[in-house]
N, C-alpha and C positions, 0 to 999 in steps of 0.2 A: 266424869266428863273428860274427854280427851283434850289434847293441846292443839288440835288442828285449828281451832278458832283464833288462836294467837297469830296465825300466819297472815299478818296484815299485808305483806307485800303482794300476796295473791290477788286480793281485792283492790289494791292500790292501782293496778294496771288498767282499771276500768275507765279512768278518766284521763283526758289529755293533760290536765294540770298535774295529776299524780305522776304521769310519765315524765313530764318535764322535771319534777322534783327528783325522780329516780335517776334520770340522766345526769342532772346536776350533781347529785350525790356521788355517783360513780366517777364523773369527770374529775371531781376534787380528789377522790381516793387515788385515781390513776395518776394524777398530777403529782400528788405527794409521794407516791411510790416511785415514780419515774425520777423525781428530783432527789430522792434519797440514795440513788445509785445511778447506774447507767440506764438511760432511757430506751432500753432494748429488752423486751421480755425474754429473749434467749440468753441474756447475760444478767438478768435481774429477777431473782426468784420471787420476791415480794410483788413486783410489777406483774409477773406472769400469773400469779394467783389471783390478783385483783381483776385482771382482764378476763380470766376464766370465769370468775363469779359474775362479772358484768355481762358476758355473753350468755351465761346460763339464765340470767334474768332479762334476756331479750333487749339489752342495750345495743343500739345500732353501732356498726363499725366506725361510722364517721365521728360519733361522739368519742369513741376510744382513741381514734387517730388524732383528733384535734387536741385532746389532753396530752398525748405523747409529744406532738409537734410543739405544743406550748412549752413543755419542759425542755425540749431540745433548743428552743429559741431563747432560753435563758430568762424566762419571765421572772419578774420580781415578786410574784405572788408566793407567799409563804404561809402555810396553815399549820396550826398546832392542834392536837387532839385535846378535848376537854370533856369531862363527864359531870353531869349535874343530876341530882336526885330530888324528889319531892313527893308531896302528898296532896290528894284531892281534897275537896271541901269537907267531905264526910264519907262514911261507909267503908273505909279501908282501902280506897283506891290509891295506888302508888304509881310513880313514873320514874323512868331512867331516861335521860336525854344525852345522847352522844353528839358532840359537835366537832367540826373542823373550822377553826376561826383564825382570822388574821388580826383580830381586835377583840381581846377578851372583855374589855370594858363595854363595848357595844353589845357583845353577845349576852352578858349577864343582865344588861339593862333590858334587852328585848325579852329575855326569859322572865324576868321579874314582872314585866308588863303583862305577859301571858298569864302568869300565875295570879296576879292581882285581879285581872279581869274575870278570872274563874273562881275567885274566893279560895284559891289553893295556896299551898305554902312550900317554898323551897326548903330542902333539908340539907344537912351537912353530909360530907362524903361518907359513904358506908351506911347511912341511915335506912336506905332502901335496898341497896344491891346485895346485902347479906342474905336476902330472902329470894334471890334469883339464881338460876344456873346459867353459866356461860356454855353454849353448845353450838355445834354446827347443825343447821336445820335444812333438810331437803324434803320437798314435796313433789310427787310425781303421780301420774295416773298409772297405777299398777296394783295388783292384788295378791301376788304370790309371795306371801310373807316368808315361807320356808326357803324359796329360791334366792330371795334377796338376802336373807340372813347368811346363807351359805356363801354367797358371792362376797359379802362384806368381810366375813370371817377369813375367807381364803386370801383376801387382799390385806389382811392384818389391820383392818379398821376397828378402832375401839368403839363398838356400838353401845349406845345408851338405851335406845328404845325404838320400836317400830309399831306404828298404829295403822290399821287399814279401816277405812270407813267409806262406803258407797263408791268403791273402786279407786279411791284416792289413798295413797300411802304417804305417811309422814314419818320421816326417819330422823333421829337425833343421834349425833356422834360427837366425839371429842372435837372441839373446834380446829385443832391442829390436823385432824384427819379429814377435813371437809373436802379438799381437792382429791385426796386418795379415794374417798368414797365416790366422788363424781366419776373418776376414771373407772372404778369397778362397776358402777351402774351402767355406764356407757358400753362396757364390754358385755354386760348381761342383756341390755336392751339397746341395741345399736341406734334405733330411731327415737330414743327417749327425748321428751321435752320436759325441762325442769320448770315447774310452776314457781318454785322457790328454791334458792340455794343461798343460804345466808349464814354468816357468823352472827349469832344473836344471843339475846338474854331472854330466858323463859322463867316466869314466876313459879315458885314452889307451891303457892296457893293462890287461887283466883276468887274474886268476889263478883257478885251481881249487884248493880246499883239500880235504884228506882227513882222515878220522878225527877225532882229538882237536882238531886245528887248526880243522877246519870246525865242530865242536861249540862250541868256545870263541868263534869268530867269530859264529856264530848267536846265542849267548848275549849277546854284546856288542851286536849290533844290536837284539835284543829288549829288553834293558835300557835302551838309549838311547831307543828308541821309547816306553818307558814313562815317561820323564822329562817332566813337564808342560811344561817350558820349551822342549823340543826341537820344532822345526818340521819339519825334514827331516834324514834321514840318507842320505848318499850313500856308496857303497863300490865296490870293484873286484873283488868275488868273484862270479864268473859262476854258480857252482852253489850259491848261498846257500840255495835252497829244496830241495836234495837232502837225503836222509837221511844223517846222519853215522854211518858204520859203526864 
């Protein structure tokens, strides 16, 4: 089974609520990057990379501009990154939750509530992430695997994997090469649209859950996504979008 089903961001864009979450997430990332240096992408490499990823994921220019203007205005908002890991109620389901928070106590309280309501359990640092790979993930409509491989190799991108299914290509690279890969793809396909371009975590092994186990895991992921401080939720359940009988 391929890893394309893990590309949660592609299906997220289907609802207005999911778009709002996506915009909020990138707004925070841009604000943090802008405040960590000069709030100008031409002079701040980290900010430039976040903006490129935001644009590739169809984040509107006004969302990007507002975040930069907020940083220029000397906002008192300060966020720190935090990662949490945990286990579903049963069946081997696991989650990694990346947060940007200005109040760690509030964040952990909100996460504990989500886990408790789903009969799930928070784990210690490293209890889950050891079984995931940190990658740069790109998904586009394209099917010439050989041409893509040649373009990425010529651009000195460290390629991990390419999968093609039903005209959709999923590319995984070293996370540090994500923007380099984006540039190479745009040169190969000038009118390309990125369905996904993310620095992400992919599980080494996936599980399928059934019945009540699947229903509880779906509840967990939904509740975690609803927490304002949560930026990303990664998991290893391949049939997360199926109906729980």
